[in-house]
N, C-alpha and C positions, 0 to 999 in steps of 0.2 A: 208801331205801338206807341202809345203815350202813357208814361208812368209818372204819377204824382205821389210823392212821399211826404207826409207830414211827420217830421221828427221833433216837433216842438214839445211833445210829451215825453221826451227822452228821460227826464228825471223820474217819471212814473213807470219807466221800463216798458214803454209801448210805442210803436210806430203805427201810423195809419196810412194805407195805400189805396190808390185808385188807378186801375190799369185798363186802358181801352185798346182793344186789338181787333183787326179784321177777322171776320168769321163767316162761315158758310151755313146756309140753312140746313136743318136736320140734325143728325147726331154729330156732335163736335167735341173733341177731346182736347183739354189743355193740361199741361203738366207743370209741376213744380220742380226746379232743379234738384237733382238727386246726387249725381257724381260730381263733386266739387274739385276743380283744379287746385293743386297745392295740398289738398287733403288726401288725394289719391284713393278715395273710397266713397261709398254712398252715404255721405254725412250731411246732406241737405236737411236742415232742422224742420222737417215737416210738422212736427208736433207744436211748433211755435206759431203756426198759421191758424188764426182764429177769426170768427165773425164773418166767414166767407159768404158772399152772395154774388150772384150774377144778374145783370140787368141789360135790357135792350129796349130802345124806344120808350123809355120810362116805365117799363114793366119788368117785374121780377121773373127770372127764369128758373126752372127746376134743374137740379144737378144731382149726380150721384158719384161717390168715390168708387173707383174700380175695386172690386173685391180682392184682387191679387196684388195689384200695384198701388200701394198707398199714396204714390205721388201723382196719380192720374185722376182727373175729374171729367166726367161725361156730362155735357150740357146739351139740353134740347133747345136749339135755335129756331125761332119761328120763321116762316116763309117771308121773304122780302127783307130780312135783316142782314146787313153786311158787316156789322160791328157789334161787339158786346163789351160790357164793362164789368170788370171784377173789382169788388170792394172788399177789403179785408184788413185785419190788424196783424201786426207781428209782435209777439211777446219777446221783449228784449232781456237778455241775460246779463248778469254781472260777471259771468264766466268769460273765458277767452273768446273774442270775436273770431279768432282763427278756427274755432270748433263750431260755434253757434251761428256765425254769420253776422251778428250784431251784438253790441255790448254798450252799456251806458251807465253813467253815474250822474250825480247832480251837476258835475262840472265838465264832463267829456262824453262823447259818443263815438262809436266806430260802426259805420254802416257798410256792410258787404251786400251788394245789390242782389245777389242770388237769393237772399232771404225775402225780398219784396217783389219778386217777379213770377209770373206764369208765362207760358208761351205755347203755341200750337204743337200738339204731338207730332213728332217726326220731322220737325223743321230743323234745318241747320242753323246753329247759333250765328254763323257768319252772315247768313242771309236775312235774319230778322233785324230790322232797324228799330231803334228805340229813341224817342225824345223824352228824356227824364228831367224831373225837377225835384227839388227838396226844399222843404220849409224847416229852418233851423230855429232853435230857441233864440229869443230876441237877444241881440248883441253878440252872439257867438260868431267866431271866425272858423274857417275850414281850410283843409288841404285835400287835394285830389288831383289825379292826372287827367281827369276828364276835361275836355275843352269847354269853356264857359261861353254861353250865348249872351246871357244878360243876367243882371241881378237887381232886384227891387226889394229893398229892406231885408227881411229875413229869408226871402225866397230866391233860390238860385235855379236858373234854367240852363241846361247843358245842351250843347250842339248835338244833333242826332248822331248816334253811333250804332254799330252793330251790337247785338246782344253779347257777343264774345267780348268786345271792348268794354261794355258796361260792367259785366260781371268781373272783368279783369281790372277794374279801376275803383277800388274802395274809397270811401270818404271818411275822414276823421274831422271832428269839430270840437270846439270847447270854448269855455268862457275865458280861458287863459291860452293865448296862442302866440307863437313866434315863428317867423320865417327866416331861414338862413340861406343865403345864396352861396353856392359852393364853386361856381364858375364865374369867370369875369363877366361883368354886366354887358349884355348884348351878344355874348357868344352863344352859339348853338351847337349841340343841344344844351339847354339850360338844365342845371342840376340844383335842386333845393332840398333842404330839410324842413318839413312842416311839422312843428311840435305843438301838441296840446297837453296840458297837465292840470293837476288838481290845484296848483298854486303857481304864482308868478315865480317863486323861488325855484320850483322844479325845472324851469326852462333856462336856467342860468348855465350855459355851456361855457367851458373854459376856452381861452384863446388857443391853447395847445390842442384840445380836442377838435375845435373848429378847423384848425389847420390840418389836422390828421384826416378829417373827412374830406377836405379839399384834396389832400394827397390821394385818398382812396379813389376819387373820381379819375385822377390822372393815372394812377397805377392800373386801374381796370382798363382804361383806354390803351395803355401800353401793352397790357397782357393780351387783350383780345384783338386789338387793331381796328375795330369798327364798332359802331353802336347801332342798335336795332330798336330805337325809340325816338319819338319826336322831342320829348323832354323827359326828365326823370325826377320823380318826387319820392324822397324818403319820408314816409309817414311815421311819426314817432309819438306814441301816447305814453305819458309818464304818470302812472296812477297805481295806487294800491287797492283801488275800489273796483277795478275790472281785471279780468284774467290777463295773463301775459302770453305772448306768442310772437312768432315771426312768420309771415306768409308772403311768398313771392308773387309778383305780378310783372308784366312785361315793361310797363312804364312807371312802375312804382313798387314799393314794398310796404306792407302793413305790419308795423312793429309796436309791441306794447311791453313796457318794462316797469319796474318799481318807480315810485314817485321820485326818490332821491338818487336814482342811478347816476345822473350826471354830477352829483355832489359828493358822493362817498366812494372812496378808492376801491374797496372790495367789490361793490356793486358794478362799478365801471369796468373793473378787470373781468368779471364774469360775463358781462354783456357786451364787451368790446367787439366780439366777433359776429354779433347778430346782424347789423346792417351790411357788413361786407359779404356775409353769406347770402342774404336775400338779394343783394345787388348782383352778385355773380350769377344768380339764377336767371337774370334777364337774358344772359347768353346761354347758359347751360340749364335747360329746363323749359324756358319759354321760347327762345328762338330755335335752338336745337332741342328736340324733344323725342324721347323714345316713342316709336310708332304705337305701342300699346297704350300710351297716355295721350295721344293726339286724337281724341274723339271728335265727332262732328257736332255733338250737342251734349247736354248734361244728363241724358238718360242712358246713353250708350255706356256699357261697363268699361272700366279701365283695367288694364293688366300691368302689374308693377314689377315684372321680373328684371327690368333694367334700372330699378331705383338705386342700385349701388353705383350707377353712373349719374343719374339725375340728382340724387342727394349726396352720394359718397364723393363724387368728383367735386361737387359744389362745396361740400364740407372742407375738402382739401384746399381748394382754391380760395375759399372765403377766409380760412385761417392764414394762408400765405399772404393774402391781401391785407389782413389785419396787421400783420407784422411789417409788410412793406410800407404801409401807410403811416406807421408809427403809433397806431392804437395799442399795439403790444410791442415790447422790446423783444430782441432776439431770445433773451433768456425766458421771458414769459411764454413765447411761442414754444420753446422746448419743454417747458414745464407742462403746458397743456398737452403737447404731443405725448409726453411721458405718461400723463394721467389716462388718456384714452387708450394708450398701448397697454398699460397695466389693467385697466378695466376690461378690455377685450381678452387679455391673457388670463383673467380670472372669471371669464364667462364660461362656465363648465358646459353649458348647453351647446357649445360649438362641437362637442364630441358626437352629438346626434343630429343637430339641425344645421344644414349648410346655410351660408349667408344668403344665397339666392332665395331660400324659402322664407327668410324674414322679410324679403321684399315682396314676394308673392302673397304673404300673409298679413300685409299692412292693414287690411280691413279689420282683422281681429286683434292684432297685437297692439294697435294704437289705442284700443279701448281698455287695455289691461293696466293694472297698477304695478307697483314695484315688487310686490311679493313674489318670491321665487323667480325673479327675472333672470338671475344668473343661470338658472337651470332651464327655464322656458325660452329664454332669449327675448329681446325686445326689438326696437327699430335699429338694429345693429348695422344696417346698411349705411348709416351715417358714419359712425366712428370707425368701423372696420373698413368701410369704403375709403375713408381718409388714409388709412394705413396702406391699402392696396394702391392708391394713386400716388402715394409717396414712393412706393416701390417702383412704379412705372416711371416716375420722374427721374429717380436716381439711376434706374437701369438705362434710360435714354442717355443720361450724362456719361455713364460708364462706356456705353457702346460708341459714343461719338467723341470721346476724350473731352467731355464737357463743352463741346461746341454747340450742341443742341440740348433742348430740355422739353419739358411738358409745355412751356410757353410757346414753343414752335407748333406743337399740336393744337393748342388753343387758338392761335391765330389762323391756322388752316381750317380747323373744324368749326370754330365759333365766330370767325371774323367775316370775311366776305365783304359785301357792299353795305355801307351804312344807309339807313333809311328808316321808314316807319315799321311798326311791328309786323312780323310775318313768322310763320312756323315752318321749319324744315324738319320733318320726322327722320329718324334714323333707326337702323337695326344694329345688332351685334356685329354683323359682317361689315357694315359701314364704319363702325368704330375701329375695327381691326385694320381695315384698309387705310384709314387715315393715320393710324399709328405706324404702320409699315412705311408710309411715305416719309415720315420723320426719321425713323431708324428701323431698318430691316431686322426683324426678329420674329420668333414664333409667339407673338402676343396672344393668339387665340388659346394656345395650350396653357400659358401662364395664367390668364384671366379665368379660363374655365376651371382650372385647378383651384384658384383662390375662392371662387364664388360657388362652386358646385360640390366640393368635397367637404368632408368633415375632418377635423383635426383637433387635437387636445390643446394646442398652443396657437396664439394669435400670429398673424403674418407680420413679423418684425423685420423682414429683410430690408425694407426701405430705410429704417433707422440705421441698420448696420451698414448698408451700402452708402448711407449718407455720412458715415464717419463717426457714428455714436452708438452707444449701447444703453439698454434699459437696466437701471440698477435701483436698489431699494436701500434707503438710509433712514436714520432716525430724524433727519431734518424734514420738517413738514413741507409738503408740496404746496406751492403758492395758491393753487386753485382749490385744493382741499381746505387750506387754512381760511381762505376767503369765504368759501361756502359754509364752513362751520360757524364762522363769525356772524354771517348774515341770517342763517336759518336756525341757529342754535342746535344744529345736528352734530353728530359725531361719526366720523368715518374711520373705523379700524378694520376695514375690509382686507387689508394686505397683511395684517398680523393675526388678530383673533378671528376674522372672517365675517364680520357683519357691519352694518351701519345703522345708526339710530336716528329717529326723528326727534324733534325738540322735546317731546313729552316722554321720551324713553322707549317708545314703541320700536321694535326691530323692523326696519323697512325691508331688509333682505338678509339672508344668510347664505354664504357660498358653500355649496356641497363639497365635502372633503376637507373643509377648513376645521380648525380646532373647535369652534363653536358648534358647527354642524355635527361633529363626531361625538359630542357629549349630549346631543339631543335637542339643541336649541333650534328655533325656526321663526320665520317671519310672523308678525302679529303678536308675538309674546312681548312682554313689557319688562324692561330692566328696572328693578327697584333699588338694589343696593350692590355695592362692590366691596368685598372683604369686610362685610358687616357694617358699612357706612352708606348712608343714602347717596345714591349716585349723582354725580355731576360730571360734566365733561372733564374737568380737571382731575376729579377723583379716579375716573376710569383711565385716563392717560398716565397718571402717577402709578396706578397699580400695574400697568403694563411695563413701565420702566423699572419699577421695583422688582418685579418678578425676574428680570434679566439677571440679577445678582442673587437670586434665591432659588431654593429648590421647592418652595411652597407654591401650590397651585393658586390661580386666581379664582376666588369664590364669587359667583354671581347669583344673587337672589332674583328669581324671575317669577312674574305673575303671568299666568296663562288662563284666561277666562275664569277669574275669581279664585283660582287655586295657585298656591305658591310652592316653589321648589328651588333648591339650591343646586347650582351646577359648578363643578370643579373643573377648571381648564388648566391643564398642565402645559403651559406655554412660557418659554424663557428666552425668546429671541429678540425681545425689545420691540420698539415701535418701528414700523416700516412704511415708508412713503416713496412713491416712484419719482425718479429723476432720470435725465439723460447724462451720460458721462462720455467724454471724448475718447475715441479710439485713436491714440497717437499712431502715426505712420500711415493713416488713411486720409484721402482727400476729404475735406470738410464740405460736402455738398449741401448740408443743411444750412450753413451760413450763406452759401451762394443762393440757395432757393429763396431766402427771405430778404435778400439785399434789394433795396429800392431800385427801381428801373427808371425813375424820373427824378428831377431836382425839386419836386414839390410844386412846380408851376406848369407841369405838362410837358416839359422838355426832357429828352432822354439823357440818361447818365452813361449810356453805353459808349465805349471808346471806338 
């Protein structure tokens, strides 16, 4: 197939595409990608496809959409015709390209090729070859993992690749662009950060951060022992005009964050784990992939029962790599671990919904907002998966007297022979067999218990086996503090039992908490605290004051134009999660986040 995309109208939020493909005479069906890798659900933005027409030999062809499958188009191909051309426009969103497939502002664009292609029904994406080109706004520069055939002015032609590789290789472009080489010049595979932003200032990365990302590449190589890509591009968009996301790909990752993320400490702290997470996916998720997610094309349904491995293990490894590379300090890693442990421990929905069901339900849960998330549950296979794999890591260390760890599992399961992208599917049984090779144990029973059963409390054994314990003190958690500062939100989830958006709307209320027990719920709006108009400081002061008083905290709440005062009898002060050292136990957590290289790719192992 030959695909030509004109993205020069990006500032008007529209792309123009022309796609020519081989066809056979008679009834011929083409499809638009539906099940999008990385989204794990039928998220192909078909509603953004507009102006569709088919042509052959200079004549317009008739077509009909399938009455059941909205992603299929039936075309009548005349006798003697061997190729047809589809011409269409793609409506570009200012939302996250991770969800819509494309996003743009006046300064940046993010193109995911699944939004601008059609292909013959039933074809394997590995077997369909595509020669793609893109026309960019004049003067813009770009980053992508696709191999470039030639470039003339604003038009870039790429070497022919399979449809699989094309869809797996997004492109970002912008008026402000910077390229940072993370590996030594001439070394292979090459690793780079391609950055586009709304301003030149947004691209100013510090020397310390640049060095940390160089360390990230070295630490990942030490962890996995092999690479499964020709080169790797970290694609990074810095903008407040398009939505934010992180999406994994085999030879790149597509990441979008706020414009000043590299410039402001709270933003940097909150986003430090994004690139390490998506980078780890190149091994865990792209190279080794659950069999239910390794489909032959983009119409075959995916099944996500092993997302607690695909995403949960990646969440764990990504956070460990964030600390090992120096993007987080050891203390910051523990603060983040404490926060996700507390969050899962206050997710009351664990009592009725097992973790595995959150993975199977990704199609519906990803579409839901924060309201009642603690009771409904959300994409908990990320954070709770993190806790489970910490437990596995610390258990291996206990069983082997700290001679082996999850690092050994990663090298055996995700390592192998370096080379170009390939996919090796696995099942639950394959996973268990690999763990047993590292440390003999009944891993199947442990993991089935963690993912298939219901329990009131989160799985905190990994923290405890690691030599630490979850505690709550009045000292703010560093990640809660940073989040409140950036978003003007308020998190009193571990004391009163709710968190507030910047306008005072209750984002969620934890069932069983003091706020829940007096009748408060998500969607209500906080107006005043103890008779005074609410602010973040007023609310925090009221919680602290109530600790030394028998007086309840009075909250004036608006609920759909009606006002009511709620009295919360709470006197335990502010509570924020932290990890506290268990003296007398081995400190495995510190061992886990210890750098394995000297920052130049050489091992620090003795």
